[in-house]
N, C-alpha and C positions, 0 to 999 in steps of 0.2 A: 263684364267689365275687365276681368283679368285678361281674357283673350284680346280684347281691344287694346288694353295697355301694352301687352306684349307685342302686338302687331305694330303699334306706333313706335315702340322702342326699337324693334327690328328694322323698321323703315329708316330710322335715323343712323343705322350702322351700315358699313360696307358689307358686301356679301360675305367676305371671308370672316369678318368680325362677327356677323350674325350667325354664320355656320359654327364658328368656334364656341360661341355662347350657347347655342343649341346643344352642341355635343357635351359641354360641361354640365348643362342642365340635365341632359339624359343620364349621364353617369351618376350625378348626385341623386336623381330620382330613383334609379335602380338601387343605389347604396342605401337610400332611405327605406325603400320597401323591404329590402333584405334585413336591415337592422331592426325595423319595426316587427317583422315576423320572428326574428331570432330572439330579441330581448324584451318584447312587449309584455310577456308574462313571467319574466325573471325579475328577481330583486337585484338591482344594480348598485345598491348602497354597499359600501365597504363594511365588512364585519368589524365589530367593535374590538378593540385591543391595541390600536396604535396609541402612542403617547408622545407628549412633547418634551423636548429638552428645555433647559433654562433659556428664557427669552434673550434676544440680542439687542432689543431696544434699550437705549440709555434712560436714565432718570432725567426728566425735563424740569428744570427749575421754573416754578410758577412765574417768577419775575420776568423771564424773557417773553412770556405770553401776554403781558399787560398791554403792549402796543396794539395787539389784535383782540383784546378782551371783548370789546363790544361786538365785533364781527363774529367772533367765536360763539358768543352767547346767542346771537341771532341765528347763526348757522345750526348750532346744536339744538336750539329751540324748534327750528323748522324740522330737523330730523326726528325729534321726539313726536312732532305732530304729523309726520309722514308727508311734509310739504317739500317739494323738490323743484328747483329751477335749473333745468338741464337742456342744453342744445336748443335754446330759444323757446322753451315751453312756457316761460313765466312761472311764477310760484304756483304750484299745483299740488293739491292733496291727492295722493295716489291710493286708491282703494278699489276693491271689487265692486262691480256694478256702476262705476263712475261714468258720467257722461262727459265727453270731450268736445272741445271747440271745433276740431277739424283742422286740416292743414292744406293750404293752397286750394281751397274749395272742395276738398274731399273730407268727408266725415263718415265714420262708421259707428253703428250703434253698439253700445257696450253689451257684453255677454253677462247675463244676470244669473246663470246657473252656477252652482257651487263648483269650485276648482276640482278637477278630477285627474289625479296622477295615474300612471300606467298600472294595470292590475297587479303586476308583480311587486310593485313598490308601495302599495296602499297600506299594508300593515306597518311597515317601518316608518312610513310618513306619519301615520297616526301616532306612533310611539314618540316620534320627535316633537310633534305638535303638542303632545300632552305635557312636555317640559316647559312650554311657554307660560309665562306668568299671567295672572288674571288681569282683565281689563285691556289687554292688548288687542288691537284691531289689525288683522293681516293686511299686508301690502299686496297689490296685484303686480307681481313681478313680470308677467307675460304681456302686459299691455303697452302699446305705443300710446302714451297718454297725451299725445298731440292730435293724432288722427282718430284715435279710438279703436283701431284695429287690434285684435288680440290673437296671439298664437296659442294653440292648445298645449297644455303642459304634458300631455300623454304622448306627444309625437317625438319619435327618435330624432336626434339632433341633425342627422344627415338628410332627413326629409323636410326640414324647416325651409320654407320658401321666403325669399325677400326680393324686392324690386319687382314684384308681380302685380302690385296694385298702385294706382296713383295716390300720392300723398302719404303712403305708408313708409315709415322709416324704422328699420330694424335697429338702428343705432340708439334709439331712445330707450327701449328696455335694456339693451346692452350697457348703456351708460349708467343707468340706475343700478344695474346688477354688478357693476364694478365695486360697489359698496365703498366708494371713496369718502363717504361721509362718516364712516365708522371711526377712523382715526381722529376725526374732529370731535366725536363724542368722547374719546379718550382724553383729548386736550381739555375739553370742558370739564371732565371729571377732575383733572389736575387742578384747575382753577377753583372748582367747587370745594375741593379739599382745603384750599387755602382761604376759603370763606370770602371769595370775591363777590361783590355785589352783582346782582343780575343773573345769578345761576341758581338752578334748583339743587336740592341735596345730591351729593355725589352718587348715591345709589340709583337715582333716576337714570343717570347716563349709563351706568353699568347694566342695569336691568334692560334698558332699551337695546344696548349692544347685544346682550344674550338673546333677547326675544327676536330681534331682526335676523341674527345669524340662524337661529333655529327656524324661524319662519321661512327664510330662504331655502334652507336645506330640506325642509318638509315639502315645500312647493316645487322644488327643482331637483328631483332625483337625478343622480349622475347619468349623463347621456341623454336626458329627456328634456325637451322644451327649448325655447328660443335661446336661453342663456347658456347653453352648452354648444351652440353652433359655431362659435368663434373661439379657438384656443387662446388667442390673444386676450380676449376679455376674461376667460376663465383664469388665465395666469395673473392678470392684474387684480382680479377679485381675490384670489388666494393671497397675494402679497398684502393687500389691504386688510384682509381678515387677520392674517398673522401679525402685522404691525400693530393693529388695534388691540388684539389680545395681549401681546407682549407689553404694550404701554399700560394697559389696565393693571396687569399683574405686577409690573415694575413699581407701580405706585400703590400697592397694597390691596388691590381688589382680589377677593377670593371667590372661587367658582366651585360649584358642587361637582362631584365625580361624574354624574350622568351627563352634565353639559360638557365637561372636558372630554369625555369619551366620544360623544357625538361630534364635537368640534374637531378633534384629532382625526377621526374617521373621515369627516368631510374634507379636511385639508389633504389627506392622503388620496382621496378620490379625485380632487382637483389635480394633484400632481400626476396621477396615472393618466388622467384624460389628456392633459397637456402633452405628456411625453409620448402618448400614443397618436397624437394628432398634430405633431410639430409642423408649423407652416414654413417648411423648408422647401426651396426650389433650386434646382441646379443653376438656373439662369436668372430668376427673379426672386429675391427674398429681401425683406427690408424690415421695417419697424415691427411687423407682426412677429417675425421669428425672434427678434431681439426681445420683445415682450415675453414670448414663450420662455426663453431661457432665464430672463430676469425673474419671472414668477417662479420658475423651478428652483432657483437659488433660495428664495424665501421659504418655499415649501420644505426643501431639504434641510435648511438650517433650522427650521422650527421643529421637525420631528426627530425623535430619538434615532441615533445611527442604526442603520440596518443595511444589508447589501443593496437593496433597491434604492434607498434614498442616498446612500453614499455614491452609487453609480450616477444618480441625477446630479449630485453635487460636482463630481469630477467632470461630467459631460458639460454641464452648464458653465462651469468656470472656463473650460477651454473654449467653448463656443462664444462666450461673452467677449473674450479677448480677441478671438478671430473676427467676430462681427464688428467690433469697434474698429479694427484695422480696415475692414472691408467697407463699412458704411460711413466712416468719417475720413475725410482727406487729411493729409498731414498738417494743414493749417487749421484743423479743428472743425471745419464745416461739414454738414451732413450731405450725403450723396443723393438725397431725394429731391433736390431743387425746391425745397419748401422750408421757410424759416420756422414755421410752427411744428412741422415734423422734426426739425432739428431739435427743438426744445424737448419734445416728447422722448426722442431717442437719447438725448443727452441725460435726461433724468434717469432713464433706465440704466444707462452706462454708469452714472455716478452712484446710484444706490446699489447696483450690482457689485461694482468695484469696492464700495465701502464694506459690504457684507463679506466679500472674499478676504479683504484685508483683516477684518476682525476674526475670521475663522482660521486663516492660513498664513497671514502675514504677506509681505510684499514680494517674496521670492518667486511667486508664480507669474509676476508681471514682467513683460519684456521692457527694455529701456525706453522705448518710444511711447508706451501706453499713457503714462501720467502727463507728459507734455501735451499729448493730443487731447486728453481730458481737460486740462487747464485751458487750452485754446478754444474748446467748445464754449466755455464761459465767456471768453474774450469776444468770440463771435457775436454772442447775444448782446453784450455790452455795446459793441460797435454798431450793431444793427438796430439799436433802440433809439427812438426819436426823442426829442425833448419832452413830449407828452407821456413818456414812459411806456409807450407801445412799440413793439417791434415792427419793423417794416414787413408788410405781408408780401411774401414771394411764394407763389404756388398755393397749394391747398392749406386750408385751416380747418381742422376737424375738431378742435377744442380738446384733443386728447392729452391726458396727463397720466403719470404713473401713480403719484400720490398727490393729494391736495391738502396739505397740512395747514396752510395759512391763507384764508381768504383775505386778500389785501385791500379790496375796495368794497366795504360793506359785507353783507351776508352772502353775496354771490361773487364769483371771480371775474376778473378781466383776463381772458385767455391770451391777450396780446402783451400782458405784463409779465416779463420773464424774470423778475427779481428773485422769486422763490427758487427757481432752478439754478440761477447763478449762485445763490446762497448755498444750495445743496452741494454743488461742486466745490465751493470754497470751504466747506467743512473739512475737506481733506488738505487744503493748502493754507488757509488763514491769510490770504492777501488783503492788505488794508484797503486797496482801491476797489476790490470786488466787494468787500464788506460795506464800504461807503455806498457803492452802487445799490446793493440789496437793501440796506437800511435795517434798523432794528425790528421792523415788522416781519422780516423773513428770517430772523435769527434762529427760530426753531428748526428750520431746515438744515442749517449749518451744524447745530448741536446734534441733530438726528444722524446725519452721515458721519460726523466725527465720532459719535458714540458707537454706531454700528461698526466702524473700523477699528474699535478698540482704542480710540483716541490717537491713532497713528497720524502723523503729520508728514506730508510729502513736500519735499523742497520745490519751491517755485522755480521753473526753468524754461518757461515758454516765452519766446520773444514776441514782440508785438507783430501784428499783421503787416504785411508789406505795404509801404506807402507809395510805391510806384511800380508801373509795368511798362516796359519799353518793347516796341515792335516796329514792324515796317508799316508806315503810314503812306498811302499814295500821295504823290506830289500834287495831284489835282483831284479834288472831290467835287462832283456835280453840285450845283447850288439849287436848293429848293426852298422850303419855308424856313424862316429864321424868326425865333421868338426871343425878344430881349426882355428880361424881367428886372426891373429897377428895385434894388435892395440897398438903399443908402444906410451905411453904418452897420450892416448886418454881417458882411463877409469879413470878419476879423477872427484871428487866432484859429484858423481852420486846421483840422488834422485829417489826414487822408488814410483810409484803410482799404486794402484790396484783398479780396478772396476770389482769385481767378478760377480755382477748381470748382467752386460753387457757382461763380458768375455774378458776384455782387461787389460793387465799387461804391465807396462811401466817402463823403466829406461831412464833417460834423464840427460843431462848436456849441457853446452854451445856448445860443439863439437859433442855430441853423442846422438843418439836416437835409442832405441830398443824397440819393442813391440812384445808381443805374444798374439795371439787370442785363447782363450779357454773358451767357454761358450755356452749358449743356442742360438737357431736359431731365437729367437725373435717372436714378435706378439703372445705371449702366445702359442707357438708351431706351428703356421702357417708357419713361415719362409718366408714370402712374399718378403722380401728384403735381405735375408741372402744368403751367398755363401758357397760352400764346402771348408771352410778354417780352419778346426780344427787344432790347434797347429801351424798355420802359423806365420811367423815372418816378421817384416819389420826392416830394418837397414839403418840408415842415419848417415854418418860421414862428419862433416864439411860442411853440407848443400847438400851433394851428396847422392842420393839414391843408396846404394849398393844392397839392396833388397827392392822391392816395389810391393805391390798389384797393378795389372794393371787396376783396376777399373771395370766398368760395360759396357761401350760403348753404347748399345741401348737395347730397349725392343722389342716391337711388330714388327718393320720393318724387323727384322732378327732373328727369333727364334733360328737358329743355332748359331749365334754370341752370343745371349743372354745366351745360355747354355755353350758355350765355355768360356765365362768370369765368369760364376758361377762355373765352373769345378774345381776340385782339381788340375788339370794340369795347371791352371792359378795362383796357389798359392804356397806358400813355405812350406806347411805342409808336413808331412811324406806321402810317396806314396807307393803304392803296385801295380806296373804295371800301368794299366790305370783304375783300379777299382775306383769307386766313393764311398766316405763314406756315401752318401745319394743319393737317386734316383733323377734324373733330369727330369723325365717324368710325374710328377704329376701336371704340369701346370707351366706357366711362372712365377707365383707369389705364388709358394708353394714349400716348402722344409721341409721334415720331420727332426726331431731331432734324426736321427738314430745314429749319432756319440756320442751324450751325452758327449761332451768334458768337462773335469773338470780340475781345478787347484788343485794340491795336496799340493804344497808348493810354496811360492813366498816371496822373500825379496830382499835386495840390492845385495845379493851375487848370486842369481839365481832363477830358476824356475823348477818345475817338474809338468808335466801335462799328462793326458791320454785321449784317446778317443777309442770308440768301433765301429767305422764305418766300419771296415773290419772284424768284428766278434770278434777275440781275442783282448785283450787290446793292444793298441799302445801307447808307452810312448815317450815323448820328454823331455830331460833335457837341460836346458840352464845354463851355469856356467860363471860367470864373475870373472876373476882373474886380477892380476895386469896389465898385458899387453896382455891378451888373452880373447877372447870370444869363448866358446866351445858350439856347438850344437850337441847333441848326441841323436840318435833315437834307438828304440828297434827293428826296422825292417831294412831290407837291409843287404847286405854283411858286415861282420865285418871288415870294412876298415877305415883307418884314413887318413884324408886329412888336409894339412896345407896350408893356403892361406894368402896372404898379401895385396890383392887388390880387387876392385869391379869386374873386368872382370873374374878373376879366380873363385870368389865366385858365380857369376851368372851362370857359367858353371855347378856348382854343384846343383844349384836350378834353373833349366831352366824354362822359360815361353816363349812360341812361340807367345803370343799375344802382340801386341804393346800397349804401355801405353796409357790409356785413362784418361786424367785429368778432364774430365767432360762429361756429357751426349752427345753422338754423336761426341765426339772429339777424335782424334788420335794424339799422339805426338811421335816424333822419339826417344825420351828418356824421362826418368822420371825427 
């Protein structure tokens, strides 16, 4: 089945893309064989002796957690029971020998044999596991608990395969192993200390934190297994371990010396692995490298100063500033052509900057840095629809740096950006950003403010541009025209333009309209872009009349991956089934063949063009008193008048179900 899956995948690629993929696979295979031979019988754990400095996390007043008390109680209760809802899995108890439902028709039988770490690490692993308290049931950290496929824990990280079997998703164990539920256990501990109803005794949350940390370290020796295959995920895991530990300690939790020694050694191992495997590329580097350096900052800030960790701190500080300049345009938008990757990268920038402020003050930052950080928050505010969901542009992989506050029940809505806006606003204290985030996300503001040493940066970022002027042809060919009747809706509109990103927005209390017209991102690589030139999203009174369906999944289903990237999944102009850019260059590659441009944008409308079908294709958007008009230069010269969402969707059909997050499917938007 593996060979058949690879053959089908190769057939979907161009010859050059398939050859490049084969070359990368060959190199990785050789590196894996070499690493397995070299380290298989060595102990890769770090020797005990590392120690932590005083934690950087601030004290969190229990009162600010009350708006999310119930959701925190539920989330922490699930973590205690080892139940996780990640990447569309549904609430699932993860344990060794579990049977999984399968994914997209592919299901793999669970491995029932006992976990088996590499020979050189067995003795230390047993010693770590001996520290786990009684009654604890180990988590299977190596399983894709959607499909049931399991990676061996004794395999060197460079030998780990992914995308090799249908339905198998390496992101599932990676997501669990980010350990982003551990800071939520610390928040539950704080509420339990204040004797809030619905919580277990405080020690239950502290013990679970210790046991899960030890369980992970025992089952995942440094460099071995699926959870060391991505430096980004190693870095995010380290940051969450550090933040959780600091939060527990800040609120009076005491830990025995044996745990503290193993924990510090584990954090040092994480830092060494990330630094040795930085995801830096001379031509393409993006959120992965940003995560690497943000995680290194938390590792270096946690451990006692030493030449090695001080070098990481200086390196990561300089790189964070440099990557923010490179990965975010002056108007604050991210360069990856994805609103959800904007959110992920903005979180890493905000938390990294807060930590640097708390350690070294503001003198390390150039004058442009904080205005750009502030605009990152404004971008998310402007791109959020009345239903509190951000417009989906490009890929959505549900990635986060921290998940401190579940805002909608025990699970998160990854399209709700209020927590990230709150984290950035912890450094600025803008009243409008605080009103947007609301009291439910206040813990994020307190966290970044505390990490920064309560430093406040002066607000200095102007609003996004409200108009773009350019040369519009005197005559645009007439094609299909759609008139949308919206009596009483188009009042008090505000316009916001992000031309570097390629997003143009009109919004009010009842109305949201956006047009996508810009580059594919990643400096032309287009790794997270879709074939969406001149696509629109429309939301009226909180209901999505037209919405981008999202991304769904990556490697488990190359066919679904391309289906959700296709122009047929978007509301841009269509020419039969032709794509404005090829989809056979690789799963994370999209050429900027369309070269979409905004020719004019203001409160009254928009004119844009793209060249993905050869000849210029124009789309004009006009906002009148009670009408919204979308006119294209291709298609039959027909005029349609509609007054509701169902009729409008028939004119802009999408056969793919709405995906509100990675791996998730919703019956409606």
